MIKERO-325239 format. One line per 5 residues: number of its first residue (from 1); their letters; for each residue x, y, z of N, C-alpha, C, CB. Coordinates in steps of 0.02 Angstrom, whole numbers. Each point is the difference from the previous one (the first is absolute). Glycine has a CB too. Layout:
# MIKERO-325239
NUM	a	X:Y:Z:X:Y:Z:X:Y:Z:X:Y:Z; ... $
***
This chain:
# MIKERO-325239
1	msehl	-739:-794:-890:-54:9:-2:-32:44:-70:24:-19:130; -54:15:-157:-39:44:-36:-63:24:-21:75:-27:-10; -116:31:63:-50:32:2:-13:82:-27:4:-90:87; -60:80:-127:18:70:-45:63:26:-44:-64:24:90; 132:-74:-90:61:25:-7:-20:44:-89:88:-118:96 $
6	halei	-146:97:-129:1:8:-68:-4:82:4:-58:-124:-47; 17:181:129:-10:48:9:66:61:-29:-84:-69:93; 133:17:-43:79:35:-13:14:37:-64:44:-93:64; -27:140:-49:44:26:-82:63:-40:-1:-33:135:-6; 49:-185:-1:58:-4:-30:44:29:-59:-48:-72:51 $
11	ldlpr	92:126:-47:24:32:-44:43:-38:-68:-8:79:106; -3:-51:-167:39:-43:-58:34:40:-6:-61:-67:-59; 121:39:98:80:6:-20:39:-49:-4:-3:83:43; 51:-78:-76:59:-45:-47:27:-39:89:61:111:-150; -58:-166:164:52:-16:50:64:-14:-19:-81:-38:54 $
16	papgr	132:89:-46:63:-6:-28:36:-68:4:4:115:26; 51:-96:-82:30:-81:-1:42:10:66:15:-38:-145; 18:-41:144:35:37:52:89:36:8:-100:-84:40; 123:108:-8:58:45:3:-38:87:-30:111:-127:-32; -164:130:31:-38:57:-63:-19:25:56:-48:-44:-124 $
21	mapva	-3:99:124:-49:56:22:-37:26:-44:65:26:71; -138:-17:-27:-46:4:-55:-45:76:42:-7:-167:-58; -7:212:15:-46:56:53:-60:-26:22:37:97:-57; -51:-96:133:-87:-2:5:-35:58:22:8:-110:27; 22:174:-11:-21:69:33:52:35:-12:-70:-31:87 $
26	rgvyr	49:106:-95:44:58:-11:53:-11:46:-86:79:-36; 172:-113:-1:56:10:35:-1:-59:33:6:120:7; -34:-183:2:-10:-51:17:26:-49:-28:-73:45:31; 106:-89:-24:32:-55:-45:-15:-62:49:105:75:-66; -135:-130:26:-15:-76:-1:57:-49:-9:-105:35:-48 $
31	lcmpv	148:-74:85:53:-61:-3:-56:-39:6:121:27:53; -98:-85:-84:-36:-82:38:49:-35:12:-101:-20:-58; 127:-2:109:62:-44:16:-40:-58:37:106:99:15; -55:-168:-50:-32:-87:22:2:2:67:46:-77:-92; -107:24:111:30:-44:68:-31:-67:-23:0:96:114 $
36	afapg	47:-134:-59:-20:-84:-17:-46:-23:9:73:-23:15; -116:61:25:-71:-22:29:-45:58:-16:43:-74:103; -112:43:-86:-75:38:-26:10:68:35:-95:-110:-4; 70:156:-40:-20:9:-75:51:-7:-36:-81:69:17; 149:-65:-24:45:-26:-53:42:62:-5:-80:-88:-68 $
41	hvnvw	42:151:82:31:79:-9:-11:45:75:-40:1:-148; 90:45:154:-14:57:21:15:62:-48:16:-58:105; -62:115:-89:2:54:-15:51:56:30:-106:-46:-24; 156:74:3:41:57:19:-15:41:-38:83:-47:40; -63:117:-21:-22:40:-26:57:55:12:-122:-48:8 $
46	aiedq	132:108:-88:38:42:38:-11:69:-31:84:-91:34; -85:147:-2:-45:73:27:74:52:-19:-108:-51:136; 73:56:-209:69:84:-20:-1:44:58:-27:26:-137; 93:8:164:-3:16:59:34:68:-34:0:-118:94; 57:165:-29:30:28:-21:20:39:54:-42:-20:-103 $
51	dadgp	109:48:111:32:1:91:59:86:-38:19:-209:77; -23:197:-31:73:83:-10:50:-29:-61:27:45:162; -4:-100:-174:54:-26:-60:-55:2:-70:95:-100:89; -130:98:-97:-61:-20:-51:-27:-39:-6:29:35:-42; -56:-62:-6:-52:-64:-10:34:-81:31:-50:73:-129 $
56	cwtlv	12:-107:150:4:-38:42:-66:-54:2:78:93:53; -65:-139:-24:-57:-62:20:-7:-26:82:33:-47:-128; -103:38:134:-14:-17:50:-46:-78:0:17:138:24; 18:-201:-28:-35:-62:-5:-38:-25:71:91:-28:-97; -132:15:79:-49:-62:59:16:-47:-26:-103:41:37 $
61	dagfp	121:-85:25:15:-81:30:65:-28:-65:-162:-36:61; 181:-11:-36:52:-18:-34:0:-79:-43:52:86:93; -93:-130:-56:-23:-41:-36:30:-79:52:-1:97:-136; 11:-144:106:-6:-70:31:77:-3:-17:-136:-61:-19; 171:46:67:109:-36:-14:-2:-36:-25:59:2:77 $
66	ddatr	-67:0:-154:45:-87:-21:28:58:-73:-106:-169:40; 144:122:-72:30:28:-65:-58:25:-30:97:-77:-18; -121:35:1:-71:44:-39:-20:68:-18:-29:-73:52; 27:93:20:-20:46:11:75:64:1:-119:-82:61; 159:74:-28:51:45:-10:22:11:-77:34:-35:118 $
71	ahwlq	-27:-25:-181:19:13:-39:-86:54:-43:124:-125:19; -165:131:-15:-52:30:-16:13:51:17:-66:-69:0; 79:95:76:29:69:8:62:33:-25:-56:-26:83; 105:-28:-108:60:36:-35:-13:6:-64:79:-39:68; -130:-9:-79:-9:41:-75:-35:62:-7:-2:-102:-43 $
76	alagd	-38:109:92:-59:67:11:28:70:3:-70:-76:72; 142:36:-21:42:61:10:61:27:-52:-29:-39:118; 36:-16:-152:40:17:-63:-45:32:-65:80:-104:41; -133:111:-19:-53:10:-45:-60:58:-10:33:-110:19; -88:75:1:-35:49:6:-15:69:51:-19:-99:-56 $
81	lagrp	71:80:116:2:30:76:77:32:-1:-89:-100:70; 130:103:-142:46:27:-18:-17:90:24:26:-114:-101; 44:162:92:-18:56:19:-3:5:36:-29:18:-44; -7:-38:115:-21:34:67:36:-17:37:-93:8:-8; 117:2:66:26:-46:62:-67:-26:37:120:73:22 $
86	vrril	-95:-115:3:-71:-20:44:1:24:69:-13:-107:-62; -22:133:98:26:33:45:-36:2:60:47:53:-82; -117:-110:96:-23:-33:77:-15:-60:-48:-63:99:106; 33:-159:-76:-47:-45:6:-44:-37:46:62:11:-64; -119:29:55:-64:-18:41:-24:-56:8:-24:81:-26 $
91	ithch	33:-105:83:-13:-83:8:-100:12:38:185:-62:45; -212:20:-86:-70:-3:53:-1:-66:35:-77:71:-77; 108:-130:97:-5:-23:36:52:-73:0:-114:77:2; 139:-79:48:60:-57:13:-10:-77:-20:25:73:98; -66:-66:-145:0:-83:-26:33:-1:-67:-116:-37:56 $
96	pdhfg	158:-1:-55:53:-37:-46:-26:32:-58:27:-119:54; -60:114:-96:-28:8:-69:2:101:3:-102:-151:-11; 105:172:46:-8:64:5:72:34:36:-139:-24:4; 187:-15:27:21:38:73:68:-51:-40:-118:32:145; 117:-82:-180:61:-32:-5:76:10:-6:-86:-33:-29 $
101	lgdwl	51:59:-25:68:21:-38:12:85:12:-20:-104:-103; -13:134:179:-3:73:21:107:3:-13:-154:10:122; 170:-53:-83:75:20:16:38:-8:-75:0:-48:141; -13:28:-152:41:-20:-88:-14:65:-49:-32:-149:-3; -24:152:2:-30:70:-49:37:76:22:-135:-65:-5 $
106	atqtg	130:60:60:34:57:55:76:10:-23:-76:-41:114; 116:-24:-97:67:-11:-22:8:14:-91:11:-97:117; -38:72:-139:14:15:-64:-35:63:-25:20:-119:-14; -77:160:41:-6:61:-55:10:60:60:-100:-55:-114; 128:43:173:11:50:43:-48:36:37:77:3:-65 $
111	griwm	-149:-12:66:-59:10:13:-3:10:67:-35:-54:-89; 5:57:130:-26:19:65:-62:-47:10:43:127:-7; -36:-205:67:-55:1:5:-50:19:41:48:-52:-47; -106:72:49:-61:27:55:-24:-65:-2:-39:133:-20; -3:-136:81:-39:-38:26:-44:22:53:76:-66:-37 $
116	slgey	-128:36:82:-32:-9:44:58:-34:62:-118:-5:-88; 107:35:125:50:-15:90:-15:-89:-11:-43:137:122; -48:-158:-93:-19:-49:4:32:-55:-65:-100:69:71; 106:-59:-133:-2:-41:-36:83:-6:-17:-134:21:-34; 190:49:59:66:-21:2:28:-47:51:5:98:-48 $
121	ltaqa	-54:-89:108:24:-49:54:-32:-67:-8:15:93:79; -48:-129:-100:-61:-39:-12:61:-29:-56:-150:72:31; 198:-35:-77:26:-33:-56:78:-33:35:-69:93:-106; 90:-68:175:58:-3:43:-25:-64:22:41:124:34; -81:-154:5:-24:-11:31:-4:-83:-35:-43:133:48 $
126	wfgdt	2:-135:-133:-8:-54:-14:72:-21:-47:-141:17:17; 194:36:-61:40:-21:-53:62:25:47:-76:9:-131; 82:45:198:52:20:11:51:-51:40:-64:109:-12; 121:-106:44:23:-38:34:-17:8:88:82:-3:-112; -121:-27:108:-60:3:69:41:-69:56:-155:36:-93 $
131	pasam	169:-29:135:26:-59:50:-65:-63:8:84:104:81; -157:-57:-76:-79:-52:-7:-2:-3:-79:-91:47:116; 57:-137:-104:-11:-8:-86:-79:24:-9:90:-120:-24; -105:150:-17:-58:19:-17:-31:-58:-16:29:105:-31; -12:-149:-23:-30:-68:-20:-15:-26:72:67:-28:-118 $
136	dlmaa	-28:18:159:-33:-45:61:-32:22:50:72:-55:-18; -67:118:-6:-63:29:33:-89:-6:-29:109:79:29; -95:-93:-56:-53:0:-54:-32:-64:-11:58:85:-53; -10:-156:45:-7:-53:19:-44:-13:80:111:-6:-86; -85:28:123:-36:-15:68:-50:14:13:71:5:34 $
141	ffrqh	-79:77:-99:-77:44:4:-37:-44:-25:25:116:-17; -19:-181:-36:-42:-16:-46:-13:-62:28:35:66:-98; 15:-110:133:-22:-44:41:-53:-18:49:86:17:-30; -102:80:69:-29:0:30:-93:-1:-7:127:38:28; -101:-35:-94:-81:17:-48:6:-84:-44:1:184:-37 $
146	glppa	27:-228:74:-27:-52:-38:58:-60:-83:-127:115:53; 156:-50:-54:56:-17:-52:29:-84:30:44:157:-28; -34:-190:-10:40:-59:17:91:0:-9:-123:-56:-39; 152:43:105:63:-5:-17:46:4:-48:-40:-36:59; 17:-11:-116:36:-25:-87:-10:56:-10:-25:-114:-54 $
151	qteam	-24:155:37:-15:69:-46:33:39:45:-114:-11:-62; 112:26:128:35:52:20:84:-26:-18:-104:43:100; 115:-91:-94:86:20:-31:10:-14:-66:54:-31:99; -126:32:-138:58:7:-72:-18:76:-12:-3:-136:-75; -50:161:129:-6:58:-34:54:53:48:-140:-31:-53 $
156	qregs	182:11:105:65:37:41:47:2:-72:-4:-58:154; -4:-14:-196:69:4:-40:-6:39:-57:31:-106:33; -104:119:-63:-26:43:-63:6:80:31:-99:-103:-57; 85:109:131:35:57:7:75:36:12:-102:-25:19; 143:-7:2:46:0:3:47:19:-84:-46:-74:122 $
161	ryrrt	27:24:-188:0:14:-58:-17:68:2:-20:-107:-38; -34:130:55:-55:58:-30:58:58:24:-159:-51:22; 182:53:42:33:44:40:83:10:-41:-84:-45:126; 105:-14:-156:77:9:-30:-3:24:-43:44:-71:26; -120:61:-94:-5:22:-38:-6:81:6:-31:-116:-27 $
166	vgsvp	13:154:70:-16:67:5:85:41:7:-143:-30:66; 167:14:-30:77:-3:20:-6:61:23:69:-73:-78; -39:132:62:9:46:22:-37:48:29:60:-34:-57; -63:69:92:-71:24:41:65:82:24:-108:-165:73; 53:218:-94:51:81:-6:2:4:95:-63:97:-150 $
171	tamrr	109:-73:150:38:29:60:-37:49:7:111:-30:-12; -138:81:-17:-25:49:16:-53:34:-50:102:0:66; -150:36:-45:-33:7:-56:-45:83:20:-6:-163:-35; -38:190:-6:-16:86:12:-89:-54:13:108:140:-112; -99:-114:182:-88:1:28:-36:25:-19:14:-6:71 $
176	vlpge	-92:-15:-106:-63:25:-34:-41:5:57:8:-50:-117; -51:104:144:-28:-3:34:-70:11:-15:95:15:49; -153:-59:10:-49:27:-40:-37:37:3:10:-60:-18; -58:80:-61:-15:89:-11:48:29:-25:-60:17:87; 109:-39:-84:76:53:-37:-16:-5:-74:115:-34:87 $
181	vitig	-121:103:-90:7:21:-83:68:12:-29:-105:56:12; 98:-107:-88:74:-7:-25:18:51:-44:-6:-115:7; 50:153:-25:-28:27:-78:39:-44:-40:-23:133:16; 4:-143:-65:54:-41:-80:-29:63:-34:1:-169:-18; 60:171:-18:-15:67:-43:-22:51:6:-4:-52:-42 $
186	edawe	-57:62:29:-48:55:13:-59:7:28:45:14:-71; -46:-95:104:-66:-15:16:-1:-35:79:-27:-15:-139; -17:33:173:-4:-41:65:-18:-61:11:-14:84:26; 47:-125:-4:-43:-63:16:12:-22:74:8:-40:-124; -84:22:148:0:-13:70:11:-73:1:-77:96:36 $
191	aivgh	97:-94:38:35:-93:-3:-70:-16:51:183:-9:0; -230:-43:-19:-46:-28:50:2:-67:25:-61:73:-46; 85:-83:125:14:-65:17:-60:-35:14:104:30:40; -106:-106:-81:-47:-35:20:39:-78:55:-82:60:-132; 19:-82:135:36:-62:69:-42:-63:-44:4:78:165 $
196	ghspe	1:-138:-122:-22:-56:-23:30:-38:-67:-91:51:61; 125:-42:-89:19:-40:-50:81:14:12:-115:7:-87; 146:55:118:67:-11:43:-5:50:34:76:-54:-67; -38:67:116:9:39:48:-10:67:-15:65:-77:38; -31:112:-98:-25:58:9:50:19:-75:-38:21:161 $
201	hlsfy	-25:-42:-198:-5:-9:-74:13:75:-10:-89:-109:-24; 107:140:-27:-17:66:-48:-20:-4:-53:63:43:39; -127:-2:-51:-12:22:-46:9:64:-20:-50:-80:16; 60:115:-91:-4:60:-23:-31:23:-43:71:-7:32; -102:84:-4:-49:22:-36:1:88:-34:-57:-103:81 $
206	rahdp	54:118:-126:3:47:-39:-80:26:-35:131:-52:-13; -128:106:63:-78:37:-13:-23:36:-37:2:-6:73; 73:38:-123:-11:22:-72:10:-43:-34:22:91:9; -74:-101:-76:14:-44:-43:-24:-73:62:112:87:-96; -154:-98:112:-2:-43:58:35:-77:-15:-115:72:38 $
211	vliag	147:-92:-8:64:-74:2:-8:-18:49:91:23:-54; -123:-99:90:27:-37:55:54:-33:-17:-98:-10:45; 162:-3:-46:40:-44:-3:7:-68:94:63:123:-119; -134:-178:94:-33:-24:50:49:-48:46:-110:13:-74; 180:-60:40:5:-39:26:-16:-50:-7:10:58:35 $
216	dmllp	-16:-108:28:-27:-50:-14:-82:15:43:134:-77:-21; -167:121:31:-51:15:36:-85:0:-15:106:54:29; -77:-48:-122:-69:20:-35:18:-49:-69:-30:149:51; 43:-205:-57:-17:-44:-60:-38:1:-28:35:-48:28; -32:57:-78:-57:-15:-63:-51:-57:0:89:40:-64 $
221	tispn	-54:-104:71:-21:-92:-5:-4:-34:72:75:-18:-116; -52:26:148:29:-50:38:6:59:70:74:-99:-110; -89:60:170:-9:26:61:90:2:34:-151:-57:8; 191:104:24:39:-2:6:6:-51:71:12:111:-83; 55:-134:103:-2:-51:52:-16:43:63:87:-88:-58 $
226	tptlp	-116:84:104:-27:48:75:37:-50:62:-150:53:-47; 205:-82:56:20:-47:53:17:17:57:27:-50:-72; -37:25:135:23:-2:56:63:-13:7:-92:-19:23; 136:58:9:84:-19:3:-3:-39:73:66:120:-72; -3:-134:60:6:-57:54:28:64:73:48:-145:-106 $
231	fepet	-35:170:110:29:73:25:-47:38:18:85:4:-66; -162:1:56:-50:39:7:-37:-76:-4:25:145:-52; -29:-188:102:-63:-38:-9:-84:0:-12:88:-22:50; -83:94:30:-59:0:-11:-50:47:-40:37:-51:87; 11:73:-113:-36:52:-70:-56:-1:-35:87:1:-19 $
236	davah	-97:47:20:-101:-1:-50:40:5:-73:-122:102:90; 165:-103:-118:20:0:-68:-45:21:-60:64:-82:49; -142:44:-58:-45:7:-21:-46:69:-6:29:-110:29; -32:149:36:-17:50:33:54:49:-28:-57:-62:103; 126:48:-95:53:56:9:1:9:-83:84:-33:128 $
241	yldsi	-111:-22:-173:-4:8:-84:-61:42:-21:52:-119:-18; -89:87:37:-72:56:-2:-5:54:8:-40:-59:29; 72:82:18:3:72:29:24:38:-41:11:-27:98; 47:-5:-112:51:50:-32:-18:2:-92:109:-37:112; -144:0:-127:-11:-10:-64:-62:54:-25:46:-132:17 $
246	erfrl	-93:150:39:-66:61:26:26:53:-12:-54:-47:93; 130:54:-87:33:80:-4:0:14:-68:82:-1:98; -89:-56:-150:15:13:-62:-66:35:-50:94:-103:25; -157:99:11:-51:21:-16:-19:85:2:-15:-124:35; 74:157:19:-8:59:-30:58:43:-76:-56:-5:143 $
251	laaht	102:-52:-159:-3:33:-65:-51:-2:-64:102:-15:42; -55:62:-101:-50:13:-20:-32:-54:-65:43:121:54; -101:-123:-76:-16:-58:-15:19:-25:-85:-90:24:105; 137:37:-143:9:-26:-59:92:-20:9:-121:81:-73; 143:-81:154:80:-14:16:5:-65:-55:17:40:152 $
256	vvlpa	44:-47:-177:39:-66:-35:41:-15:65:16:31:-145; -34:-90:150:34:-58:49:34:-24:-38:-72:-31:73; 142:22:-24:55:-33:-57:3:-57:65:90:112:-97; -117:-196:75:35:-40:58:34:-29:-14:-58:-6:50; 98:-22:1:70:-47:6:-27:-58:-81:33:-1:189 $
261	hgdpy	-63:-18:-168:-15:-60:-40:-88:11:-41:94:-84:104; -74:60:-160:-66:26:-44:19:69:-38:-90:-51:94; 48:62:-132:3:56:-43:-47:66:53:5:-91:-140; 12:153:73:-20:53:45:-86:-9:-2:117:88:-27; -158:-55:70:-64:25:-3:-31:38:32:2:-70:-32 $
266	rgvgl	-59:93:8:-34:39:41:-67:6:50:64:25:-82; -95:2:123:-38:-38:54:7:-32:69:-24:-6:-92; 65:59:109:23:-11:60:-39:-26:51:62:76:-33; -130:-25:42:-65:-14:53:11:-79:-5:-103:111:-24; 62:-135:-49:-34:-71:-6:54:-47:26:-77:25:-106 $
271	rvdql	128:-13:83:52:-27:26:10:-20:62:27:49:-72; -48:-9:120:9:15:75:-64:-60:3:51:157:33; -100:-150:-85:-73:-41:39:2:-86:-24:-96:129:-14; 141:-125:-38:24:-44:-22:50:-59:53:-22:94:-103; 85:-65:147:27:-22:19:-34:-12:75:85:37:-92 $
276	rlhhe	-144:-3:121:-12:1:44:-57:-65:6:49:128:5; -94:-114:-34:-50:-64:-23:41:-76:-14:-81:101:-66; 161:-106:48:16:-54:13:22:-17:36:-4:-1:-60; 28:46:136:23:-45:51:-79:2:30:152:28:25; -208:12:-25:-49:-13:18:-24:-82:-11:-9:131:-17 $
281	krlvq	2:-144:-39:-15:-59:-19:37:-56:29:-31:57:-91; 108:-40:105:42:-46:24:6:-29:87:53:60:-111; -89:3:128:-30:-6:66:-38:-43:39:10:79:-34; -63:-77:-31:-58:-22:3:16:-73:-17:-64:109:-26; 117:-143:-7:4:-56:-30:47:-39:48:-26:48:-121 $
286	iaslc	57:-26:156:48:3:82:-49:-28:41:73:116:-2; -105:-59:29:-44:-20:75:-47:-65:-26:-15:143:59; 7:-163:-120:-55:-37:-19:32:-81:12:-56:104:-94; 120:-92:89:35:-54:-6:33:-20:70:15:32:-125; -33:-2:178:55:-21:81:-87:0:35:174:92:13 $
291	etpts	-223:-141:-39:-77:-33:44:60:-39:64:-131:-46:-132; 173:24:126:36:-50:34:48:33:-5:-43:-100:-15; 125:97:90:48:2:-2:45:4:-43:-42:-28:64; 80:79:-115:23:-11:-55:59:52:3:-111:-47:-57; 159:30:37:62:22:-9:8:34:-77:39:-96:92 $
296	afdll	15:158:-93:16:22:-48:29:-61:-87:20:105:124; 9:-140:-91:30:-56:-33:-60:-26:-15:111:-20:53; -147:-6:-21:-54:-59:-7:-43:54:-84:-26:-68:190; 30:130:-173:-42:42:-49:22:-12:-81:-10:94:102; 62:-89:-82:58:29:-92:-16:-58:-31:131:68:30 $
301	prlfk	-161:-138:-32:-40:-54:-53:-41:24:-9:20:-89:21; -62:129:17:-83:39:-19:13:41:-20:-69:-19:66; 92:59:-60:20:60:-46:35:16:-81:6:9:119; 38:-65:-103:56:25:-51:-27:-63:-57:129:57:91; -143:-91:-128:-23:-60:-46:77:-12:-5:-131:28:-75 $
306	relds	162:19:61:72:-39:-53:45:-29:50:13:93:-104; 14:-128:103:68:-7:41:52:39:14:-22:-79:-32; 57:94:98:20:64:12:77:-9:22:-124:44:32; 178:-18:-78:78:-31:21:4:34:79:74:1:-142; 14:-4:177:9:26:30:-8:85:2:47:-113:4 $
311	fqtrf	-45:146:-72:7:76:8:-85:11:-2:136:34:-69; -164:-75:23:-74:38:1:-36:-22:63:-15:2:-132; 30:-52:178:-18:-20:63:24:61:45:8:-132:-27; 38:150:22:26:72:48:-46:30:-6:107:18:-10; -123:2:-33:-49:71:-23:-62:-15:9:65:42:-88 $
316	amgev	-79:-97:69:-85:-30:28:-17:13:65:6:-94:-65; 38:42:106:6:12:84:3:76:10:71:-114:29; -60:155:-48:9:87:41:-68:13:13:103:63:-67; -143:-74:-12:-39:24:-39:-64:-28:47:75:6:-126; -74:-47:144:-39:-49:13:-31:10:80:72:-75:-94 $
321	iahln	-1:73:143:3:8:45:-8:92:40:59:-132:-41; -61:170:-38:-26:86:10:-47:7:-10:69:46:-26; -123:-108:-2:-58:15:5:-48:-28:59:29:14:-114; 1:-75:126:-4:-38:84:-10:44:64:85:-83:-45; -22:136:50:21:42:40:-76:63:-2:160:-39:-27 $
326	hlrqt	-173:49:-34:-55:62:-16:-43:-12:22:21:32:-82; -39:-106:97:-80:-39:6:15:8:66:-39:-97:-99; 88:67:133:1:-17:63:-4:84:39:75:-136:-24; -32:175:-1:-13:64:20:-63:62:-11:111:-43:-10; -163:20:-8:-54:19:-20:-54:-40:0:63:59:-51 $
331	gglrr	-74:-119:103:-40:-32:34:-19:-30:-41:-20:54:76; 48:-99:-134:-34:-34:-49:30:-92:1:-12:138:-77; 63:-152:119:24:-25:25:33:-19:51:-28:21:-69; 37:-79:99:45:7:77:60:-66:-21:-126:41:116; 180:-8:-77:69:-41:-4:5:-39:58:63:83:-64 $
336	lhdgd	-46:-148:50:14:-53:54:85:-6:-8:-132:-75:-8; 134:59:74:92:-22:-10:-1:-75:49:75:156:0; -74:-202:-54:-11:-86:12:87:21:44:-93:-98:-145; 64:-7:159:67:-12:49:54:-22:-55:-65:-48:122; 43:41:-182:55:-3:-41:43:71:-30:-71:-111:-25 $
341	gvfrf	49:153:60:20:60:-39:-16:45:-46:47:-54:27; -96:8:-43:-9:39:-61:-62:60:0:46:-115:-57; -51:156:32:-38:38:12:-63:1:-57:103:53:68; -165:-81:-54:-72:2:-60:-50:34:27:12:-109:-48; -55:108:23:-52:60:-13:-51:-33:-34:78:100:-11 $
346	tqp	-145:-57:48:-55:-33:20:-62:56:-1:78:-90:73; -140:67:-87:-63:48:-9:0:14:88:-86:-59:-130; 69:109:139:-33:25:87:-50:-51:-1:6:143:17 $
***
């Protein structure tokens, strides 16, 4: 969405070259890592730190587990990051473009993974050696919302490849608690937990010279995916997300927001308004399309004008189901369970 986007103050800061880093705030540096899917990059962050042995680094997020990202990290560790050891790696959430190289990066640097328990356990369920297949569960869930068998099978194949790509998952980590204050160098950073995009997403806020490392919660040009997940099939992810971003209104108005995708900006309260408006419009649109009983899959071509591959369909189905759940739980739609086993939604 782009309503009033011009009013956000996008900061005129250079985007660092691959394998390099660039300053974005006092003691905070940006590195850009590639991803093979939109939006084409993920920002990770290096913060000047200090421990009993002297200067060191705290990193935030690890990037997607591919050869290009590994090469960029090795270049950075031998170049701009050289001279200080990496002591810890804060993970905002368990999606592969943030968490995927966490175990590899920890092994390379000796740094310790810090993340929320909810994200760690979700990563173990999705990418670890679990007896139950998360993709089988997701396929059955989406079939219940109208996705045809041929497409669920393609999604299962894609998901298995995705899971293999992530590879190793850390066997241990240091848990970050909601509201915990982490000392990095001489500064206090508060851990802010958000929901809706992922189970227990962490953002990190420094009140002095205010900076928010926002992860995926407050992207400047796109709305983050807010999916209903198969292991929480009735959850209202939209409400969880909107409730979570309201907390950011309490931050200083001149806070520099460091998003995981896109460029740093100011205007945290305005961005909350824009994201709320986006979801309000989408809810009105979906409700209007359910004059007759309609499944989540039925809505896809009416909401997304381009053809979706199996990877995109997975995200789109989760997002649409989340909005349908919200409308059902707030009285805007009724849910019907027809004889074919598919959930359909209709106006009251």
